[in-house]
C-alpha positions, 0 to 999 in steps of 0.5 A, a space after each residue: 563215820 561221823 565225829 559226833 558219834 565217836 565223841 558220844 560213845 567215848 563220853 558215855 563209856 567214860 561216864 559209865 566207867 567212872 560210875 561203876 568200875 571206878 566206884 568198884 575199885 574205890 570201895 571194894 578193891 582199895 577200900 578208900 577210908 575217909 577217916 585215915 589221916 593223909 600225908 598232906 595233913 600228917 606231914 603238912 609243912 607249907 612247902 611240899 605237903 599241903 591239904 588242898 581243895 579237891 577241885 583245885 587238886 583235880 585241876 593241878 593233877 590233870 594239868 600235870 599228867 596231861 602233856 603231849 601224849 593225849 595230843 600228839 600220840 593219837 594224831 600220829 596213830 591216825 596212820 592206822 585209821 581211826 578205829 585202832 586208836 579209838 578202841 585203845 583210848 576208850 577201853 585202855 583209859 577205863 580198864 588200864 590208865 585210870 586204874 593205874 593212876 588211881 592205884 598208884 596214887 592210893 599206894 603213895 598216899 598209904 606210903 607217906 607220899 613217897 615215890 613209886 621207887 620207894 613203894 616198890 622197895 617196900 612192897 616188892 623188895 630192895 632190889 626192885 626199889 633200887 632198880 626202880 629209882 634209876 629207871 624212874 629218874 632216867 625215864 623222867 629226864 627223857 620225858 621232860 626233855 621230850 616235852 620241853 623240845 615240843 614246847 620249844 618248837 611251838 614257842 620259838 619266834 612266836 610272840 603271841 604264844 610266849 607272851 600268853 604263857 609268860 603271863 601265867 606265871 605272875 597270875 599264878 603267883 598272885 593267885 597263890 598269895 590270894 589263897 594263902 591269905 584266904 584258904 577258903 577263897 577258891 572261887 575268888 582266886 579262880 575268878 581272878 585267875 580266869 579274868 586275867 588269863 582271858 585278858 592275856 589270851 585276848 592281848 596275845 595277837 595285839 602284842 604279836 602285831 606290835 613290833 615294839 612289844 613283840 621283840 620282848 617275847 620273840 626268842 630263838 630256839 636256843 633261848 627258849 631251850 634255856 628259859 624252860 629249864 630255868 622255869 622248871 628249876 624255880 617251880 621245883 624250888 619255890 613252895 608248892 603253894 606259890 607257883 606250881 599249884 596255882 599255875 597248873 590249876 590256872 592252866 587247867 581252865 585254858 586246857 579244859 576250856 579249849 577242850 570243851 570248845 573243841 567238843 562243842 565245835 564237833 557237836 555243831 559242825 559234826 564233821 565226818 571222819 575222812 580217814 578210813 577206819 583201818 588203813 593198809 598201814 596196820 600191817 606195817 610200812 607206814 610213813 609216820 610210825 615204822 611198825 605194825 599196829 601191834 604193838 605200836 598203837 599201844 606205844 604211840 598213844 601213851 598218855 591218852 590211854 595209859 602212861 608211866 609218867 602218871 605214876 611219877 606224878 601220882 607218887 610225886 606232888 599229888 599224894 602230898 596234897 590229898 586232904 581226904 583219901 576218898 578224893 583218890 577216886 575223883 582225882 586219880 580215876 577221874 582226871 585220867 578219863 578226862 585225858 582220855 576224852 582229850 585223846 579222842 578229840 585229838 584223834 578226831 582232829 587228825 581224822 577229819 583231815 583229808 588223808 592226803 593232807 594229813 600225810 602231807 603235813 606229817 611226812 617229809 616232802 621226800 617221803 610224801 612224794 613216794 606215797 602217790 598222793 596229792 594234797 587236796 585242801 592243804 594249799 588253801 589252808 596254808 594260804 588262809 593261815 599264812 604258813 607253810 603246812 606241808 612237811 611239818 612232821 611231829 603231830 603238832 601242826 596237823 593237830 592245830 590245823 584240824 582244831 582250827 578247821 573245826 572251830 573255824 567251821 562254826 557259823 560266823 567263824 570262817 574268817 578266824 582260821 588263822 587265829 584258831 591255828 595260832 591259838 591251837 599252837 599256843 594251847 599245846 605249849 601250855 598243855 605240855 608245860 604244866 607237866 614240865 614244872 610238876 615233873 621237875 619237882 617230882 624228879 627233885 623229890 626222887 633225887 633227894 630220896 636217892 641221895 638221902 640214903 647215902 647222905 641223910 641230910 638230903 632226905 630232909 625236905 625243908 633243907 634248902 641247900 639240898 632242895 636247891 642242889 638236887 633241883 639244879 642237878 636234875 634240871 641241868 640233866 634234862 635241860 642239857 638234852 633239850 639244848 643239845 638234842 631234838 625230837 627225833 632222837 629222844 621221842 622214840 625212846 620215850 614212847 617205849 620207856 613210858 609204857 615200860 614204867 606204866 607196866 612196872 607200876 601196875 605190877 607193883 600195884 598188884 603186889 600191894 593188893 595181894 599184900 593187903 589181902 585183896 588177891 581176889 581183886 588183884 586182876 584189876 591191875 594184873 590183867 592190864 599189867 601182864 598185857 603190857 609186858 609183851 607189848 612193851 618188850 615187843 615194841 622195844 625189840 622192834 625199835 632196836 631191830 628195825 629202827 635204831 640198828 639200821 641207822 646205827 643209833 647205838 646209844 639208843 640201842 644201849 638205852 633201850 636194852 638197859 631199860 628193858 633189863 631193869 624192868 625185867 628185874 622188877 618183873 622177876 622180883 615182883 612175880 616171886 613176891 606174888 608166889 610167896 604171898 599167895 602161899 600165906 594163909 594166916 592174915 594179921 592186923 596192921 596198925 590201922 586194924 585192917 587184915 593184911 598178909 604182911 605189914 610194911 613201913 608206911 
C-alpha cells in the first residue's frame, strides 16, 4: 500500500467526522450555548482563569494533549502491521478520542473549570469523586514521569535540541508580555514568536558545532532530569498568560509546521509501506509488544486515538480559558483529530522502513539475533547520520529515522539526512515537553482541590503559599520518578492506566448526558466507554500475568491491581447512577431554564 493513500483516507475521514459527527454532538447532544457565561469570564483572575482567543487556545490545548502518545505509540504498534494501528487511529479518533475530549471539556466548562474528579463527585457520587481524585493524581504523576524520561533521553548530550528548547522559554515570556499589553495583537505576537523560533531552530546546529557555545547546552542525563521538574514548577506557579499559554502556543507552530512538512514529504515522495498490513505477531510473541493485537493495539496507541491524559487537560487548564462555549467543538473535537493525523504520520514513518531495519532499531541486539532477520538499509543510514541506530528501542529513534528518510528523499535534500534526523529528535522533545508544563499545572489544581477539602485556604487559587507548596509537592513526586526511574519501569503501567482513565471519563460523561435529559444520545460516550472496559482490564490482567509476574515486579503488580480496583469502584457507582436516573420520568428546570433530570452544583 502507498503511504499517500493512507494519508488521504485519514484526512478525508477526519474532515467528514468533524463536519458531521462533531457538529451533531455539539448541537444535538451537548447543546453548546454561546450565550452562557463561561468560567473564563465569570471567574477571570488573570492567573488561572483568562478568556483566550480561540486560535491561541487551540494551539495551547493541542500542544498540551499531543505528547509522546501519537508519536511513539503508533511506531511501536507497527509490530502488528500497518492495518490494525491505522484502523484504530482513524475510527478511534473520530468515534472515541474526539468525543471523549469534547465531552470532558464541556463538562468542565459547565462545572466552573473543575477537574474530572470533582465532576465525578457531582455527577456520579462522593465515593466516585474521592476515588477519582487519587486515581487521576496518581496517573498524572506517572504520565509526567514517563513523558519527562522520554525528553531526558532525547535531550541529554544534545546541544542543538537543548538550545532550541531553552530558547522557547524567553520567547514565550516576551510573547506573553506583548499580548498582555496588546490583547488584540495575536497576529503580531505570532509573527514575533515564529521569527524568533525560526532563528533558534536555524542557529541550533551552529551552536552545537561551536565547542565554546555547546558546553553551555550539553548536559548529562541526571542534570536534564533535574532541570525538567524545575521548569514544570515555574510553569505551574507563574501566571498562565506569562509562560504556559504563549510557550505552548509557540510550540504548536513547530509541531504543526513539522507535521505539515512531513505530510508534504509523503505527498512528494509517496513512499510505499514496506511493513505488511498484518504481521504474524498479531497472535502474540512479538519482540516489541509482549501480547496479542487485542487488547494491546488499543493500549499501545493511546493519545493518537483515545487518551485519559486528555481528560486531565480538558478539565484542567483549557476550560479555564474558553471564552465562548461554542469553542468547545473547535478546541476539543478539532485538536484531537489533528492529533489523530499526527499518529497516522507516525505510523507511516515506521512502516516505510524495511521491516528488518524497523525491528533492528526497536529491539535489543540479543533479541534481534533470534528473529532470523538481517538489516538491509540500516548500516548505510547509520553511516550517513553518524550514529549507531541498531538496538535503540523505545520508538523515538525509529520515528526520527523514518521522518529523516522521507524528508531527505525530497528532491534536493538527500544530503540533509543527518540534519533531518537530529531535527526530528529535537521535534519530539518539544512535542512532549509542552504536555509536561500543562500537566504539572493541572496536577497543582487537583492537589489544591484535594487539600482544600481539609484546609479550605488551599482552595483559594490565588493564595500564593498554597500555589507554591502544592506545585512543589506534585513536581517533586514525578520529578523523583524521573530522576530514579527509567522508561522500562514506568511506561508499561502508564499505557494501561492512561486508557483506564479515559474509560472512567467516558463513563462519567455518559452519566452527565443522562442527567441532562439526553439519555437518547448517551450512546455517543457509552459505546466507546463500555468497549474500553474489557479492553483495559484485559490488558491489565495480561500485563500482570505475562509481563510483571514472571519478572517479579511486585510493585508494578500492586499498582496495576490498585488502579483496576479504583476504576471498578467508579464504574460500579456510575452504573448504579444510570439505573437510578433512567427511572426518573419527570424533568425539572435548572437555573438556566434547561430541562434536566436533576440539578447539580456548578
